[in-house]
Every structure is written in C-alpha cells, then in structure tokens.
ChimeraX commands (.cxc) that place a marker at each C-alpha (Angstrom):
marker #1 position 60.12,128.40,-44.88 radius 0.5
marker #1 position 61.30,125.63,-46.68 radius 0.5
marker #1 position 60.03,121.88,-45.78 radius 0.5
marker #1 position 62.14,119.34,-45.14 radius 0.5
marker #1 position 61.08,115.63,-45.65 radius 0.5
marker #1 position 61.70,114.34,-42.41 radius 0.5
marker #1 position 59.74,111.62,-42.21 radius 0.5
marker #1 position 61.64,109.33,-45.30 radius 0.5
marker #1 position 60.57,106.10,-45.81 radius 0.5
marker #1 position 57.88,106.23,-42.98 radius 0.5
marker #1 position 55.75,109.22,-44.97 radius 0.5
marker #1 position 53.86,106.82,-46.44 radius 0.5
marker #1 position 52.85,104.80,-43.11 radius 0.5
marker #1 position 51.85,108.25,-41.37 radius 0.5
marker #1 position 49.68,109.17,-44.17 radius 0.5
marker #1 position 48.07,105.49,-44.42 radius 0.5
marker #1 position 47.77,105.70,-40.40 radius 0.5
marker #1 position 45.98,109.17,-41.16 radius 0.5
marker #1 position 43.49,108.33,-43.42 radius 0.5
marker #1 position 42.40,105.00,-41.44 radius 0.5
marker #1 position 41.83,106.80,-38.37 radius 0.5
marker #1 position 39.19,108.76,-40.81 radius 0.5
marker #1 position 37.82,105.84,-41.97 radius 0.5
marker #1 position 33.91,105.84,-40.63 radius 0.5
marker #1 position 34.06,109.21,-39.75 radius 0.5
marker #1 position 31.38,111.61,-40.45 radius 0.5
marker #1 position 32.53,114.89,-42.56 radius 0.5
marker #1 position 31.58,116.70,-39.19 radius 0.5
marker #1 position 33.81,114.12,-36.98 radius 0.5
marker #1 position 37.22,114.11,-39.56 radius 0.5
marker #1 position 36.92,117.97,-39.12 radius 0.5
marker #1 position 36.97,117.34,-35.52 radius 0.5
marker #1 position 39.66,114.62,-35.66 radius 0.5
marker #1 position 42.02,117.37,-37.69 radius 0.5
marker #1 position 41.57,120.16,-35.45 radius 0.5
marker #1 position 42.48,117.83,-32.35 radius 0.5
marker #1 position 45.16,116.79,-34.21 radius 0.5
marker #1 position 46.45,119.83,-34.96 radius 0.5
marker #1 position 46.31,121.17,-31.68 radius 0.5
marker #1 position 47.97,117.84,-30.53 radius 0.5
marker #1 position 50.91,118.10,-32.82 radius 0.5
marker #1 position 51.52,122.19,-32.02 radius 0.5
marker #1 position 51.74,121.27,-28.46 radius 0.5
marker #1 position 54.60,118.78,-29.16 radius 0.5
marker #1 position 56.12,121.11,-31.24 radius 0.5
marker #1 position 55.64,124.09,-28.41 radius 0.5
marker #1 position 57.36,126.83,-30.31 radius 0.5
marker #1 position 55.19,129.59,-31.53 radius 0.5
marker #1 position 57.38,131.04,-34.41 radius 0.5
marker #1 position 57.57,127.60,-36.27 radius 0.5
marker #1 position 54.15,126.80,-35.67 radius 0.5
marker #1 position 53.02,130.76,-37.27 radius 0.5
marker #1 position 55.91,129.69,-39.97 radius 0.5
marker #1 position 54.26,126.28,-40.52 radius 0.5
marker #1 position 50.49,128.19,-40.35 radius 0.5
marker #1 position 51.41,130.77,-42.81 radius 0.5
marker #1 position 53.35,128.09,-45.52 radius 0.5
marker #1 position 49.89,125.91,-45.28 radius 0.5
marker #1 position 47.61,128.83,-45.70 radius 0.5
marker #1 position 49.83,130.19,-48.99 radius 0.5
marker #1 position 49.44,126.58,-50.22 radius 0.5
marker #1 position 45.87,126.17,-49.67 radius 0.5
marker #1 position 45.32,129.58,-51.27 radius 0.5
marker #1 position 47.52,128.35,-54.43 radius 0.5
marker #1 position 45.43,125.34,-55.13 radius 0.5
marker link #1:1,2 radius 0.2
marker link #1:2,3 radius 0.2
marker link #1:3,4 radius 0.2
marker link #1:4,5 radius 0.2
marker link #1:5,6 radius 0.2
marker link #1:6,7 radius 0.2
marker link #1:7,8 radius 0.2
marker link #1:8,9 radius 0.2
marker link #1:9,10 radius 0.2
marker link #1:10,11 radius 0.2
marker link #1:11,12 radius 0.2
marker link #1:12,13 radius 0.2
marker link #1:13,14 radius 0.2
marker link #1:14,15 radius 0.2
marker link #1:15,16 radius 0.2
marker link #1:16,17 radius 0.2
marker link #1:17,18 radius 0.2
marker link #1:18,19 radius 0.2
marker link #1:19,20 radius 0.2
marker link #1:20,21 radius 0.2
marker link #1:21,22 radius 0.2
marker link #1:22,23 radius 0.2
marker link #1:23,24 radius 0.2
marker link #1:24,25 radius 0.2
marker link #1:25,26 radius 0.2
marker link #1:26,27 radius 0.2
marker link #1:27,28 radius 0.2
marker link #1:28,29 radius 0.2
marker link #1:29,30 radius 0.2
marker link #1:30,31 radius 0.2
marker link #1:31,32 radius 0.2
marker link #1:32,33 radius 0.2
marker link #1:33,34 radius 0.2
marker link #1:34,35 radius 0.2
marker link #1:35,36 radius 0.2
marker link #1:36,37 radius 0.2
marker link #1:37,38 radius 0.2
marker link #1:38,39 radius 0.2
marker link #1:39,40 radius 0.2
marker link #1:40,41 radius 0.2
marker link #1:41,42 radius 0.2
marker link #1:42,43 radius 0.2
marker link #1:43,44 radius 0.2
marker link #1:44,45 radius 0.2
marker link #1:45,46 radius 0.2
marker link #1:46,47 radius 0.2
marker link #1:47,48 radius 0.2
marker link #1:48,49 radius 0.2
marker link #1:49,50 radius 0.2
marker link #1:50,51 radius 0.2
marker link #1:51,52 radius 0.2
marker link #1:52,53 radius 0.2
marker link #1:53,54 radius 0.2
marker link #1:54,55 radius 0.2
marker link #1:55,56 radius 0.2
marker link #1:56,57 radius 0.2
marker link #1:57,58 radius 0.2
marker link #1:58,59 radius 0.2
marker link #1:59,60 radius 0.2
marker link #1:60,61 radius 0.2
marker link #1:61,62 radius 0.2
marker link #1:62,63 radius 0.2
marker link #1:63,64 radius 0.2
marker link #1:64,65 radius 0.2
view
C-alpha cells in the first residue's frame, strides 16, 4: 500500500502536537498514550481492510530498520 501525504502542510503541526502530548511522560505512560491513540485512530478509520494494510505496512517498515 502506497502511503500518500494527506496532511500536507499540517504534517509538522501534527508531529509537534504528538511530541507535546508525550512531554513529561514516563516511557510506560508514553507507550500507553501511543496505544490509546492507535485505538482511537483505528476507530475513526473504521475499515478493517485498510487497518490491516496499514498495520502490515508499518510492521514491514519497522523490520527494515
């Protein structure tokens, strides 16, 4: 699945918001925040086929690093 940049000029603002949400959190709290965020975003996407494709893409990229 090719990922398209749908955030455009908002990409940096999203990244900054995400990093700010992690400020002051322990590693465990940061992992918990990420897990909650993944579930919330998955609920917003609400398409199992798309979610499975995205998980596969992310897993493949993680293994390549």
